[in-house]
N, C-alpha and C positions, 0 to 999 in steps of 0.2 A: 490636515492629513486626509488623504484620499481613502476611499473604502473599496475593498475588493469584493466582488460578488463571485462566489466560487461554485462551480458545478462539476459533477462527475459524469463522464460520458464513456461508455464502452467503445464507441467508435474512435475516440481520441485517447485511448487508454494508455497510461503509463509510458509516455514518451519522454517527458521532461518535467521536473518539478521546479517551479519558479520560487526562489527564495524572496522573503520580504525586501531584502536589500536590492535584488534585481528588479523587483516590481516597482519599487520607489524610483530607482535610477532610470528605468526605461518607461516609467509612467504607463504600465501595462494594465492598470486597474480599469475594468470596463464591464458593464452588465451584459455586454454582447459577446464576450469571449469566454471560452471554456479554459479554465486554468487549473492545474494541479499544483498546489502549493506545498512546499516542504518547510518544516520548521516545528516549533513546539508551541502549544497553546500556553499563553501566559496564565499562571496559576491565579484563580479567582476571577478571570475575565469572562468565563463562559456564561452566556445568558440563553436559556432555552424557551422557546414558545412552541411546545409540542402540539398544541391545537392547530397551529398554522404551519408546522414543520419548518420553523425558522430558528436559526442558531446564529448568535453574534458572539465573537470572541476576538482576542488579540493574538496574533501569531508572531513569533520572534525567531530569528536565526542567530541570535546572540549579538548582532550588530544593529539591526533595525527591527522595530515592532510595527506591525501593520494591522489595522482593524479589518475584520473579515465578517461578511454576512453570507450565510449559507442557507439555502432553501431546498428542502428535500429530506430524504432519509439518509442519514450519514452511514457510511460503511463501517459498521461496528466489528471489532475484533471477535473472531470465532462465530460470527452470525452469517446465516444464509437466508436470503429473502426475508429479512426482519426477524428470524427465529434464532435464538441462541442455541448453538450446537454442542456446547459443553456446559458443565455446571457453572453457576455463578461463582462458586468457590475457585474453580480452575481459572476462570477469566480474571478474577481479582488477583490470584497468585501471579499470573502473567503480567498484569499491570504493575503489581508491586515489584516484580523483577525489573521491569523497565525503569521504575522510579529509582532504582539503586544506581543507575548509570550516572556518570558525571555529565552535566549539561553540555559542556564544551565538546566532550567526546561524542555524545549523542547527536549533537548538531553537525559535527564533522562527518559522522557516519551517514546522516541523512543527506548532507551535501554531496558526498561521494556517490551514494546510491543514486541520487537524482541527476548527477551530471557526468558520470563516467560512462563512456561508450565502449562496451566490450565486444562489439560485433566482429571486429577483426580477430580478437582473441578466440572467440567461439569457433571460428572457421578453422583454427589450428588444432582443435581437440581431435585426437585420433583414437582414444580409448572408448570402450563401450560406455554409453551414457544413458541414464534413465532420467526422464523429466516427469515428476509427479506434480499434478496441479488439480485443485478443486474447480469444478465448473461453476461454483457459486461464489467465487472469490471477488468481492466488490472492491477490495483494497488494491490488489494487483491482478486485474482480470487476465484470464488465459490468453485472450486475443492480443494483449499488449505485452505479455511476458513469456509464458510457457510455449505458446504457439510459435512465437518468433525465435525462441531459443531452439526449439525442435527443428525448425527450418534451417537454422544457422549451423547446427552440428550434424555433419554428415553421418548417417547411419544411427542416429539417436532413436530411442524408443520413448514414446509418450504414453502415460497412463493418466487418464482424466477420472478423478473421483467424483462420482455423481452426488450432488447435494452438498459438496464439501466447500467450506469457506476458506478464507485466509487462516493459516494455522491448521491445515488439514492433517498434519502429523499428530496433532493433539485431538482434534474433534473426530477424526475418522482413523484413529490409530490402528485398528485391526486391518482395515483395507489397505492403508498406507504401508504397514509393515509386511503384509502378504505380498503386495506388488514388489516391494524392495527385496524381500527374500527370494521370490521367484526370479527376479532379475539377477541376483547374485549367484544363483545356482547354475547359471549358464556358463 
């Protein structure tokens, strides 16, 4: 079994997530490539070496399981620049909610999210559109998602929430809601 070395790069942000099945079929595993992988971490497979910032785990898409080695700071849910922006209780509640989903359904959603190209659909939107995005979102960086969406939807408005991570509607609820209410007043 090959090993995938995974890195996250804002310059190559959120374009396509490679599934373990695709990785195996195309033999894409390489220490010299930036890959965004989509799948679920196999329960009990995570090994952390926080001193050296190295993480090893198995990733599955339900059909194929692939060993992964990641070096660096992982993009944690509700965190910005390594700092948790919500209470640990709130973070754990969100994780518990995710664990309630069926694995097949969750993997199907991840696959659809990673592979569906909505660019032509975005060009057809003609209603007022607000794009809210945190500037510290390491999971889905603004440059790879919010900025592209704003450019694709004619006349859209973008509000960037300073210091806000992925899940900014929870971590920065007051600013998120204010921007949304101001937009809806128009």
